[in-house]
N, C-alpha and C positions, 0 to 999 in steps of 0.2 A: 763452504757446504753445510748447510743447516746440520744439527744432530738429531738424531732419532723421537728425543721428546718434542723437537719443533714439527717433524713429519707429523707427529702422532698428533700434534694440536691443531694443526691445519687441517689436516684430514678430517676431525671431529668438526672444526670449526664448518669446513667446506658441505658436510653431513649435514647441519645444524641448517645451512642456508639452502639447502636443496629442498629440504622440509617445508620450507617457508615459502619458496617459489613454488613447490609442487600443490600446495594448501591454496595460494593466489590464485594459481591456473585455475586449480576447481572450482573456487569463486567466480572468478571472471566465468567460468565457462556456463556456471548457474546462473547468472546475471544477463548475460549474453543473450539467451532464449527469448526473455521477457522484454528486454529493450530492443531486439529485432523484430519482434511481433509487434509492439508499441509504433515503431517507425515504420514496420510496413503498413500497419492500419492508416496510419496519419497521412500518408501519401496520395491514397485516393481522394479523400477530403480536400488535401491542400491541390491538389490537379484541378478537382473540378471546380472550387472555388476561383482559380484562376480563369477556367474558361468561362465562367458566368460572369466575370469582371470584365472580360476580353469580350462578352456579346455585349454588354451594358456600353463598354466603351467605344464600341463601334455604331451603337446608336447615337449616345451624344456626340462623336466625331469632334468638330471644331468650336462646339458650342462654348459659348461665352459663361454659360451659367455649370461648367465643368467645375468639379472641386481641384485645389492648387495642386492636391497632393497625387491627380494623375496627371494634370499637364505640366505641372511643377512652376518655377520659377522664371522661366524661359533664361535660364543661365545656368553653366555646369565649372562657376570658377572654384565652388569650395566643395569639397567631398566629404563624405562622413564613412568612414571603413566600421562597420559593427563587426566585429572578428570572436568568433564564437571556439572556446575549446575545452578542454576539461580540467577539472579541478585538481588533480593530481595526475604525477608521472608513472613508470615503471610500466608505461605502453610502448615501446620504442618508439617510431619516429611519429609517431599521432600527432601529438600538439604541435613538433617543430614544422610537418611539413603545412598545415595549416598557418600558423605564422609565419614560416617562408613564403607562401603563396599571397598572403597580405602584403608582407613586405615588398616583394618583387611587383605588386599593383602600388604600389604607395611613391615607391622610387619615378615609376614609371609617369605618375602623374606629377609630381614636384619636378620631373625633368621636364613636362610638358609648360610648367610655369603654375600650376593649380596647387590650393590651398586644402590641405591633408587634416584632417581630421578624424583619431583613433576612439570608437567606441569599443572596449575590452568587457568581452564577458567570459569568464573564465580565468583562473589563477596564474594557470601556464601560458595561456596568451602573453596576458600582463607582464610577466616575469622579462617574457624573451622578446617582446617589442619596445620595451621601456628601456631598453640598453643602447637601442639608435631612434628611436621616436618615443624617447617619453615626453619632450616637450609638448608631441603633436597630440598625446592622449589627455581627451577632456571626461572622459567618464568611464566610468570600471562597474560593472553587477559581479558581486561574488557570492556564489551558489553553494559554498562549500556545504552549507547548514540542509541545505536542501536534500534531503534522503531519496525522495521522488519528485523528476519531473512533473510540474503540472500545468496546463494552461495558462493559471496565474501567474506563474515566473514569467510565462511568455508576452500576456499580454502586460506585465509590469514593463517591461523592458520596450514592447512597442509603444507603450504611452510615453515613454522619456523619448523614444527617435519623434514622435509627432509632435510632441512638444518645444526639442529641439527647431524641428523643422518649421512648426509656427512663430518661432520668436525670430526668425531667418538666420538661423547658425550655420546652415547649409542648403545646397543644389540639388545634391544628388544623395542619396543613400544606397550603399551596397554591401550586401550580408554576406558574411566569408564563414562556411562550415566543410565538414567531411562528410559526404555523402554515402551512408554503406551498401557495399556491395557484397562483400565477403567477410569472412574470418581476416584474410590475406589480403584483402582488398578494400580501402577507404578512398576515395576521390574526394580531394581538396575543391570546393566549389565556390562560385561567386552568382550571386542574384539580385540584380538590384530590385530595388523595394519600395522608392522614390527617385524619379514622378514614376507609377505604377505601371511597369511594362506588360505590353499584353499581347505582343508580337508573337511567341511562341505560342502561348494560351490561344491565341485564334487559330490557330490551325488546329487546335484539338477537336474531338467530340462534341457536335454539341455548341461550340462556339459559334458558328454561321448559322444556325437556326435564327428565324425573326421571332421575336416577342414582343408583347404589349406589358408597357410597364404601368403600377400602381403603386405610389405617387408617383413622379418624372423619372427617369433613368437620372438626372442630374441629383435628387436627393437620394435615389436608393446608394447612389455611387459613396455619397458624403457619408452613408453609415459602414456602405460595403468594404471599402479602400482601408479606413483603419484596422477593422478587423480582420482582414485580409494581410494586413503587416503581422499582426499578432500570431496570426495562423501560420505563415510563412517561418516566423522567429520560433515556434513552439515545433515545426518540423526540424529545423535546423537543430535545435537543441536534443531532441530523439535520435534523428541521426547521429547528430555526436555520442550520446551516449552508446548506441548500441556499437559504434565504430570502436570507440573507447576500450570495451569491453572486447571486443571480436582482438583488437591490438593487444590488449593485456594479456589476453589468451594464449596468441602466439607466443608473446615477449616472454612470460614468465614457462612456457612449453621448452623456448631456446634456452633459457637459464637452468633451465631443471636440466635440461640434457647436458648441456658444458659442465655442470656440477658433475654430473655422472661421469665426464669425460676426466674433469679434475681430479675427481675422486681415485681413479682409476689408474692416470700417472702419477700420484704423489703413494698409492699403496706401493706401486712397483718400485719407486724410488724406495719407500721406505724398507722392502725385503731386500732388494738389494745391498740396502746399507748394513741393515742388522746382520745379511749375512757374510757380507765381507768383513764387520766386526767379530761376527763367529769364528770366521777362520782365520785372523789374525788372531785372535785369545790362544788359539788350538794351537798356532804354528808356534806363539811364545812357549805354551806350555811343554811342548814337545821339545823346543829349543833348551828348554830349561833342564828337561829330563835330560837330553843326554848331556848337557853340561858337567851333570854331577857326576 
């Protein structure tokens, strides 16, 4: 049984931890609002970009002049998985959910006889995936020094992906991230980037309208598809930031409450042991007095 001093020290330690988790919760709550606004602001642009891309893709159809980023290589033997996670932990199962989703997808591809390559964006995803797929990780981007995610960060990642495709290093590219729904809900999501998938976007508003393009549709696609890849990566990064802050806020709130419960239990144990020790000392004094 721990002594009174040990219990007192432990209570003080848990109280200090509780102060830290409470402060981290407040910081995450403050950052969450800005991150949520940025993620929600990026969605309409991203969706509209996909709709325009779908419309132009329909106009091009099976034209031989269509860019390779849209038509693909004609094979699906080599898959590149771009896994976007956070740079830091203490956000519950946020990072592990994305990594698990990507890991399950990689296992299915490997079981089907496909070649898998992994591009990690974020430290936590790399740390999680390297245990099982360390030999498959071909690229890694670290954003720990970036205080606020900007389009230039996503554009750099998009350019790396396109450069790898131009070198013939993969046939299909899939982006993994967590879509922000609410503070307690972040949904792991997979989105195909290459070949440019316009199936869902074709059903969106405006995708079925008929337009005339100047210059020709093929030339527009050549410029639009690389831009769309960067836009989709940018949206994924913003969704991840909002999801991370929401998950961190929930995790720190739970940690603060758990610390409070632990303090109550330790205080109760401390008071009981202190009372028992006082009672024991009184009995010894009374017994000594009666012996005299």
